C-alpha positions as CSV (number, residue, x, y, z in Angstrom):
1,M,113.1,147.7,66.7
2,I,111.2,148.2,69.9
3,Q,111.0,151.7,71.3
4,A,110.2,151.8,75.1
5,C,107.8,154.7,75.7
6,L,108.0,155.0,79.6
7,N,105.3,157.5,80.8
8,G,103.7,159.7,78.3
9,S,101.2,162.3,79.6
10,R,100.1,159.9,82.3
11,G,100.6,160.2,86.1
12,P,100.1,158.5,89.3
13,G,96.4,158.7,89.0
14,D,96.6,156.6,86.1
15,S,98.9,154.0,87.5
16,A,101.4,154.0,90.3
17,A,103.8,152.2,88.0
18,V,104.2,155.4,85.8
19,P,107.6,156.8,86.4
20,M,107.6,160.7,87.3
21,S,111.0,161.6,88.5
22,P,114.3,161.4,86.5
23,G,115.5,158.6,88.9
24,A,112.3,156.6,88.4
25,M,112.4,157.1,84.6
26,A,116.1,156.0,84.6
27,E,115.2,152.9,86.6
28,A,112.1,152.1,84.2
29,A,114.5,152.7,81.0
30,A,117.1,150.3,82.5
31,R,114.6,147.6,83.1
32,A,113.0,148.1,79.5
33,V,116.3,148.0,77.7
34,A,117.3,144.8,79.7
35,A,114.0,143.3,78.5
36,G,114.8,144.0,74.8
37,A,114.0,147.8,74.0
38,S,116.5,149.5,71.7
39,E,115.5,153.0,72.2
40,V,113.7,155.1,74.8
41,H,111.0,157.7,74.6
42,V,110.3,159.8,77.6
43,H,108.2,162.8,78.8
44,P,110.2,164.9,81.3
45,K,108.0,166.0,84.2
46,T,107.9,169.1,86.5
47,P,107.7,168.4,90.2
48,C,104.0,168.7,89.9
49,G,103.8,166.0,87.2
50,D,103.3,167.9,84.1
51,D,105.1,167.3,80.8
52,T,107.6,170.2,80.3
53,L,110.2,171.3,77.8
54,S,112.2,173.0,80.5
55,P,115.9,172.8,79.7
56,R,116.9,172.1,83.4
57,V,114.3,169.3,83.7
58,L,115.3,167.8,80.3
59,A,118.9,167.8,81.3
60,E,118.4,166.1,84.5
61,T,116.2,163.5,82.9
62,L,118.5,162.7,80.1
63,A,121.4,162.6,82.3
64,A,119.7,160.1,84.9
65,I,118.8,157.8,81.9
66,R,122.0,157.9,80.0
67,T,123.8,156.9,83.3
68,V,122.0,153.5,83.1
69,V,121.5,152.9,79.4
70,D,123.4,153.3,76.1
71,V,120.7,153.5,73.7
72,P,119.2,156.5,71.8
73,V,116.8,158.5,74.1
74,G,114.1,160.7,72.5
75,V,111.6,163.2,74.3
76,T,108.2,164.8,73.4
77,T,107.6,168.2,72.1
78,G,104.0,167.9,72.3
79,A,101.9,171.1,72.3
80,W,100.4,170.3,75.6
81,A,103.9,170.6,77.2
82,E,104.1,174.2,75.8
83,P,101.0,175.4,74.0
84,D,102.6,178.6,72.5
85,P,104.4,177.7,69.3
86,V,106.9,180.4,69.3
87,R,107.7,179.7,73.1
88,R,108.0,175.9,72.1
89,V,110.8,176.8,69.6
90,E,112.3,179.0,72.1
91,R,112.5,176.1,74.6
92,V,114.2,173.9,72.1
93,R,116.8,176.6,71.4
94,S,117.5,176.9,75.0
95,W,118.2,173.1,75.8
96,T,121.6,172.8,77.3
97,V,121.6,169.0,76.9
98,L,120.2,167.4,73.7
99,P,118.1,164.2,73.1
100,D,119.0,162.0,70.4
101,H,115.7,162.6,68.8
102,A,112.3,164.3,69.5
103,S,108.9,163.7,68.2
104,V,107.1,166.7,66.4
105,N,103.3,166.3,66.0
106,W,102.9,167.6,62.5
107,H,99.2,168.5,63.0
108,E,100.2,170.9,65.7
109,P,100.6,174.6,65.1
110,G,104.2,175.6,64.5
111,A,105.4,172.0,63.6
112,E,107.7,173.1,60.8
113,E,109.3,175.7,62.7
114,L,109.8,173.4,65.6
115,A,111.3,170.6,63.4
116,A,113.5,173.3,61.8
117,A,114.9,174.3,65.3
118,L,115.6,170.7,66.2
119,L,117.3,169.9,62.8
120,D,119.4,173.1,63.3
121,R,120.6,171.7,66.7
122,G,121.4,168.3,65.5
123,V,118.6,166.5,67.0
124,G,116.7,163.8,65.0
125,V,113.0,164.4,64.1
126,E,110.5,161.7,64.6
127,A,107.5,163.0,62.5
128,G,104.4,162.3,64.6
129,L,101.6,161.6,62.2
130,W,98.3,160.8,63.9
131,S,95.6,159.0,62.3
132,G,92.4,161.3,62.0
133,T,94.4,164.6,61.6
134,D,95.8,166.5,58.7
135,G,99.3,165.7,59.9
136,P,100.2,163.2,57.2
137,D,99.1,165.6,54.4
138,R,101.1,168.4,55.9
139,F,104.1,166.3,56.3
140,L,104.2,164.9,53.0
141,R,104.1,168.5,51.5
142,S,106.9,169.7,53.8
143,P,110.3,170.4,52.4
144,L,111.7,169.2,55.9
145,A,110.2,165.7,55.4
146,P,113.0,164.2,53.7
147,R,115.5,165.2,56.6
148,G,113.5,163.2,59.2
149,L,114.9,160.6,61.3
150,R,111.6,158.4,60.8
151,V,107.8,158.6,60.7
152,L,106.1,158.1,63.8
153,A,102.8,156.7,62.6
154,E,100.4,156.9,65.6
155,V,97.0,155.3,65.3
156,T,94.7,157.0,67.6
157,D,91.8,154.7,67.3
158,P,91.3,153.0,70.6
159,D,88.9,150.4,69.5
160,P,90.6,147.0,69.2
161,A,87.9,145.9,66.6
162,T,88.9,148.8,64.1
163,A,92.3,149.9,65.0
164,E,94.1,147.6,62.4
165,E,92.0,149.0,59.7
166,T,92.7,152.6,60.8
167,A,96.4,151.7,60.8
168,Q,96.3,150.3,57.3
169,A,94.6,153.4,56.0
170,L,97.1,155.6,57.8
171,L,100.0,153.5,56.0
172,A,98.4,154.0,52.8
173,A,98.1,157.7,53.2
174,L,101.8,157.8,53.9
175,G,102.8,156.0,50.8
176,S,106.6,155.8,50.6
177,A,106.9,158.6,53.4
178,H,109.7,160.2,51.5
179,G,111.8,156.8,52.0
180,L,111.8,157.4,55.7
181,P,111.6,154.3,58.1
182,V,108.3,154.0,59.7
183,L,107.5,153.2,63.4
184,L,103.9,152.0,63.8
185,H,102.1,152.0,67.1
186,G,98.7,152.3,68.7
187,E,97.2,153.4,71.9
188,E,94.9,152.2,74.7
189,G,92.6,149.5,73.3
190,G,94.3,149.6,69.7
191,T,97.7,149.1,71.2
192,W,98.1,145.3,70.7
193,P,96.2,144.9,67.5
194,V,98.4,147.7,65.7
195,L,101.5,146.4,67.2
196,R,100.8,142.9,65.8
197,L,100.4,144.5,62.5
198,A,103.6,146.4,62.7
199,R,105.4,143.1,63.6
200,R,103.8,141.2,60.6
201,L,104.8,144.1,58.4
202,G,108.3,144.2,59.7
203,L,107.9,147.8,60.9
204,A,109.6,149.4,64.0
205,T,107.0,149.7,66.9
206,R,106.9,150.9,70.4
207,I,105.3,149.9,73.6
208,G,105.0,151.2,77.2
209,L,103.0,152.9,79.8
210,E,102.3,155.8,77.6
211,D,100.4,153.7,75.1
212,T,98.7,151.1,77.4
213,L,98.6,150.1,80.9
214,L,97.5,146.6,80.0
215,L,99.1,143.3,78.8
216,P,97.7,141.4,75.9
217,D,95.5,139.3,78.3
218,G,94.0,142.5,79.8
219,S,95.9,142.3,83.1
220,P,97.6,145.5,84.4
221,A,101.2,145.8,83.4
222,R,103.8,145.9,86.2
223,D,106.1,148.2,84.2
224,T,107.1,149.1,80.7
225,A,109.8,146.4,80.8
226,Q,106.8,143.8,81.2
227,L,105.2,145.2,78.2
228,V,108.4,145.0,76.2
229,S,108.8,141.2,77.2
230,A,105.2,140.8,76.1
231,T,106.0,142.4,72.8
232,I,108.9,140.2,72.1
233,S,106.7,137.1,72.8
234,E,103.9,138.1,70.6
């Protein structure tokens, strides 16, 4: 399974290819799915370009994407989109249109409460477990862990020379991960080494402008669809 991560926290200053509006995200999603992606992960944006958990923006974004693709669509709940843990849960409870799943970064304050709110609303939880954090340990001890949709094993090591080793250590720390499926991915310079490892291990992975702006040969990617195509040919 390849998940397309369309934009992340990036903006036009990172690349003109990063989709910012609901319409642009929908177009990017359609191209990525046509290229072979089977899911979409997106960060809804305010008009100023900031990540947001706003129910209005979320509804507009999901509606636009679902008009053009018929695959699961997930969103971020990262603390940078709403730093206050209580307010973050309130936002989730106020959503009028629901994503198929949402990522919850288990090392962030309030992760348990946030995951519980999502599960109560019938939204699948991707447990974001970042290398170099206490997220994996906290998740493995959580009574909510077995109810997750999958583990999103995120290798934050950007060094292409060491990212695979970091990924192996993260997977070892996760153990059986309560029997949940694992989606393994890297970021920046570690994106392609970790993606190749995921493919060798038969794990789900993701690719897109959120994780890297570059193709395997180091040239700039035109869009997420081109990165998805490169993943399939890796």
